[in-house]
C-alpha positions in Angstrom: 7.4 -5.2 -6.2 4.2 -7.1 -5.4 1.9 -6.1 -2.6 2.6 -9.4 -0.9 6.3 -8.6 -0.9 5.6 -5.2 0.6 3.6 -6.7 3.4 6.1 -9.4 4.1 8.9 -6.8 4.2 7.0 -4.5 6.6 6.3 -7.5 8.9 10.0 -8.5 8.8 11.1 -5.1 10.1 8.3 -4.9 12.6 6.6 -1.9 10.9 2.9 -2.1 11.5 0.9 -0.7 8.6 -2.5 0.9 8.7 -3.8 -0.1 5.3 -6.8 1.4 3.6 -8.0 0.3 0.1 -9.7 2.8 -2.3 -11.1 2.3 -5.7 -12.4 5.2 -7.8 -12.3 7.4 -4.8 -14.4 5.2 -2.5 -13.0 3.4 0.5 -13.4 -0.4 0.3 -13.9 -2.2 3.6 -13.1 -5.6 2.1 -9.5 -5.8 0.7 -10.5 -8.9 -1.3 -12.9 -6.7 -3.3 -10.1 -4.3 -4.1 -8.0 -7.1 -5.6 -11.0 -8.5 -7.4 -11.6 -5.0 -9.0 -7.9 -4.8 -10.0 -6.8 -8.2 -11.3 -3.1 -8.2 -12.2 -2.7 -4.5 -11.4 0.2 -5.0 -8.9 2.1 -7.2 -11.3 1.9 -4.9 -14.3 1.4 -1.3 -13.2 2.6 -1.0 -9.6 5.3 1.4 -8.7 8.9 0.3 -9.1 10.8 -1.5 -6.3 12.6 1.8 -5.5 9.4 3.8 -5.3 7.8 1.2 -3.1 10.9 1.1 -0.8 10.8 4.9 -0.6 7.1 4.8 0.6 7.9 2.1 3.2 10.8 4.1 4.5 8.6 7.2 4.7 6.0 5.2 6.6 8.7 4.2 9.1 9.5 7.9 9.7 5.9 9.2 9.7 4.0 6.1 10.9 2.5 7.8 13.9 1.1 10.7 11.9 0.4 9.2 8.5 -1.1 6.0 7.0 -0.4 4.0 3.9 -3.3 4.0 1.5 -3.5 1.6 -1.4 -5.5 2.6 -4.5 -5.7 1.7 -8.1 -2.9 4.3 -8.4 -0.5 2.5 -6.1 0.7 3.5 -2.6 0.0 6.9 -1.1 1.2 8.1 2.3 -1.5 10.4 3.8 -2.0 12.4 7.0 -4.2 10.6 9.5 
């Protein structure tokens, strides 16, 4: 599932996401830089549709205490 699909899905169910982008352990303030550093990553090596859906569902449950972080390793739900 592409990151665009994830964001569109979250918007469609009115699930606001706090997104942070990390690359090699460093937080990137500019999301565009993240995608520049990882060309094609989300089309080739991103978690499966089921794994992505599971993370979105967890975000629905824990959205007030956790945030969804995107790194070169995919999605991670972390405590705020």
